[in-house]
C-alpha positions as CSV (number, residue, x, y, z in Angstrom):
1,X,99.6,17.4,-9.5
2,X,103.0,17.3,-11.3
3,X,106.1,19.2,-10.6
4,X,105.7,22.7,-9.3
5,X,107.9,25.3,-11.1
6,X,108.8,28.4,-9.1
7,X,110.6,31.6,-9.9
8,X,114.4,31.7,-9.3
9,X,116.5,34.4,-7.9
10,X,115.6,37.9,-9.1
11,X,116.4,40.1,-6.1
12,X,116.9,43.2,-8.2
13,X,113.4,42.9,-9.7
14,X,111.3,41.2,-7.1
15,X,113.2,41.4,-3.8
16,X,112.2,43.6,-0.9
17,X,108.8,44.9,0.1
18,X,105.9,44.5,-2.4
19,X,102.8,46.6,-2.0
20,X,99.3,45.4,-2.7
21,X,99.2,46.8,-6.2
22,X,102.4,45.1,-7.3
23,X,101.3,41.8,-5.5
24,X,98.2,41.5,-7.6
25,X,99.9,42.5,-10.9
26,X,101.0,39.7,-13.3
27,X,103.5,42.2,-14.7
28,X,105.6,41.7,-11.5
29,X,106.6,38.3,-12.8
30,X,106.8,39.0,-16.5
31,X,109.9,37.6,-18.2
32,X,111.2,35.7,-15.2
33,X,112.6,32.2,-15.9
34,X,111.1,29.2,-14.2
35,X,112.7,26.5,-12.2
36,X,111.3,23.0,-12.2
37,X,111.0,22.0,-8.5
38,X,111.2,18.3,-7.8
39,X,108.0,16.6,-6.6
40,X,108.0,13.9,-3.9
41,X,105.4,11.9,-2.0
42,X,104.8,13.5,1.4
43,X,106.1,11.0,3.9
44,X,107.7,11.6,7.3
45,X,111.0,10.6,5.9
46,X,110.8,12.9,2.9
47,X,109.5,15.8,5.1
48,X,112.2,15.3,7.8
49,X,113.3,18.6,9.3
50,X,110.4,20.5,7.7
51,X,107.3,18.8,8.9
52,X,105.3,15.6,9.3
53,X,102.3,13.9,7.7
54,X,99.0,14.4,9.6
55,X,96.4,11.7,10.0
56,X,94.3,13.4,12.7
57,X,94.6,17.1,13.5
58,X,93.6,16.4,17.0
59,X,97.0,14.8,17.5
60,X,98.6,18.3,17.2
61,X,98.1,20.5,20.2
62,X,100.1,22.8,22.4
63,X,99.1,20.7,25.5
64,X,100.4,17.5,23.9
65,X,103.6,19.4,22.9
66,X,103.0,18.2,19.3
67,X,102.1,21.7,18.0
68,X,105.2,23.9,18.4
69,X,105.2,27.5,19.7
70,X,108.8,28.7,20.1
71,X,110.2,32.0,21.3
72,X,110.3,34.8,18.7
73,X,114.0,35.1,17.6
74,X,115.9,37.9,19.3
75,X,117.2,40.4,16.9
76,X,119.8,42.3,18.9
77,X,121.8,41.9,22.1
78,X,118.9,41.8,24.6
79,X,118.0,38.3,25.7
80,X,114.4,37.1,26.3
81,X,113.4,37.0,30.0
82,X,113.3,33.3,31.1
83,X,109.9,31.7,30.5
84,X,108.7,34.3,28.1
85,X,108.3,34.7,24.3
86,X,106.5,31.4,23.8
87,X,103.3,31.9,25.7
88,X,100.8,32.3,22.8
89,X,98.1,29.9,22.0
90,X,96.9,28.6,18.6
91,X,94.2,29.8,16.3
92,X,92.3,27.7,13.9
93,X,89.7,27.9,11.1
94,X,89.1,27.4,7.5
95,X,91.5,28.1,4.6
96,X,89.7,28.3,1.2
97,X,91.8,27.3,-1.8
98,X,90.1,27.8,-5.2
99,X,90.8,28.4,-8.9
100,X,89.6,31.6,-10.4
101,X,90.0,30.9,-14.1
102,X,93.7,30.2,-14.6
103,X,94.7,31.7,-11.2
104,X,94.9,29.8,-8.0
105,X,93.8,31.8,-5.0
106,X,93.4,31.4,-1.3
107,X,91.6,33.0,1.6
108,X,92.5,32.3,5.2
109,X,89.6,32.7,7.6
110,X,91.8,31.8,10.5
111,X,93.4,35.2,10.9
112,X,91.6,38.5,11.6
113,X,93.0,40.7,8.9
114,X,92.0,42.0,5.5
115,X,95.4,40.8,4.2
116,X,94.2,37.2,4.3
117,X,93.7,36.7,0.6
118,X,96.5,35.3,-1.6
119,X,97.5,34.7,-5.2
120,X,99.0,31.2,-4.9
121,X,99.9,30.4,-8.5
122,X,99.2,30.5,-12.2
123,X,98.3,27.7,-14.7
124,X,100.6,29.5,-17.3
125,X,102.5,32.7,-17.7
126,X,100.8,35.2,-15.4
127,X,100.2,37.9,-18.1
128,X,98.4,35.3,-20.2
129,X,96.0,34.1,-17.4
130,X,92.3,34.9,-17.4
131,X,90.2,34.9,-14.2
132,X,86.8,35.1,-15.9
133,X,87.4,31.8,-17.6
134,X,89.6,28.7,-17.4
135,X,91.8,28.3,-20.5
136,X,93.9,25.5,-19.0
137,X,91.6,22.7,-17.8
138,X,94.2,20.2,-16.9
139,X,97.5,21.9,-16.1
140,X,100.6,19.7,-16.0
141,X,102.5,22.4,-14.0
142,X,101.8,25.5,-11.9
143,X,103.8,28.6,-11.5
144,X,104.3,30.0,-8.0
145,X,106.5,32.9,-7.1
146,X,106.7,33.7,-3.4
147,X,107.1,32.1,0.0
148,X,107.2,33.0,3.7
149,X,107.8,31.4,7.1
150,X,106.5,31.8,10.7
151,X,109.5,31.9,13.1
152,X,107.4,31.4,16.2
153,X,104.9,28.7,15.4
154,X,104.0,25.7,13.3
155,X,101.1,25.4,10.8
156,X,98.8,22.5,9.8
157,X,96.8,22.0,6.6
158,X,94.3,19.2,6.1
159,X,91.6,19.2,3.4
160,X,88.1,19.0,5.1
161,X,87.0,17.3,1.9
162,X,89.8,14.7,2.1
163,X,91.2,16.0,-1.2
164,X,94.9,15.5,-2.2
165,X,97.1,18.6,-2.4
166,X,100.7,19.7,-3.0
167,X,102.8,21.8,-0.7
168,X,106.1,23.4,-1.6
169,X,108.7,23.7,1.3
170,X,112.2,24.7,2.0
171,X,114.2,24.1,5.2
172,X,114.1,26.6,8.0
173,X,117.9,26.5,8.3
174,X,118.1,28.5,5.1
175,X,116.8,31.7,6.8
176,X,116.5,34.7,4.5
177,X,119.2,33.2,2.3
178,X,116.7,30.7,0.9
179,X,117.0,30.0,-2.8
180,X,114.5,28.5,-5.3
181,X,116.8,25.4,-5.6
182,X,116.2,24.7,-1.8
183,X,112.5,23.9,-2.4
184,X,110.8,20.6,-2.9
185,X,107.2,20.0,-3.7
186,X,105.3,17.3,-1.8
187,X,102.2,15.5,-2.9
188,X,99.9,14.9,0.1
189,X,97.5,12.0,-0.5
190,X,93.8,12.4,0.0
191,X,92.7,12.0,3.6
192,X,96.1,13.1,4.8
193,X,97.4,16.5,6.0
194,X,100.7,18.1,6.7
195,X,102.2,19.9,9.7
196,X,105.1,22.2,9.2
197,X,107.7,23.2,11.8
198,X,108.3,26.8,12.8
199,X,110.6,28.5,10.3
200,X,109.8,26.2,7.4
201,X,109.4,28.1,4.2
202,X,106.1,27.5,2.6
203,X,103.3,29.1,0.5
204,X,100.0,27.7,1.6
205,X,98.9,24.6,-0.5
206,X,98.0,23.9,-4.1
207,X,95.1,21.9,-5.6
208,X,94.3,20.7,-9.1
209,X,91.4,22.5,-10.8
210,X,89.3,19.3,-10.6
211,X,89.4,19.6,-6.8
212,X,88.4,23.2,-6.7
213,X,87.1,24.7,-4.5
214,X,88.5,23.1,-1.3
215,X,88.4,24.1,2.3
216,X,91.3,23.2,4.6
217,X,91.4,22.9,8.3
218,X,94.2,25.3,9.3
């Protein structure tokens, strides 16, 4: 999958809380310019500071200290009691990634919430996309517009069908001051996966329509 454009700074229009109605509305993004994010091969060197390439998910466990759970950041003057704040375990399951017409969607079966369904990207301007049919069969770019991070734990993605995918990441050191220009897209070869460190900015993973649908071990 080629370069992954994403939306640049538009705090006045997009920043802050977004309710469900706005989240699913293509009008939220209408008129925003696009930034062409560089695409690199996912290697341990290229992912340094953000994550590592995964060959076998079994290599990443809390017991082996290869899957990180870190204390939730303190937000005020009160310190954490010693030995607390990092005692949670992991959860795992399937993460479905699929194209619905011109819209890339995801559903995370790993978490027990109804807010586990995502709009991951668009094959063209969101207001021009159709979900009842695919008007772009072989997109040479994809538009994505949001990102998040987990301050207390890592996350792992590996296609259960051995399919290649793209992930778009920014360093954890950026905190809430992250900018679109801080992002890099990484192409993960078929049969490989990616593990991201706590705090790394990400937005699930992206697949080409020819690889849709795909289920990821998460």
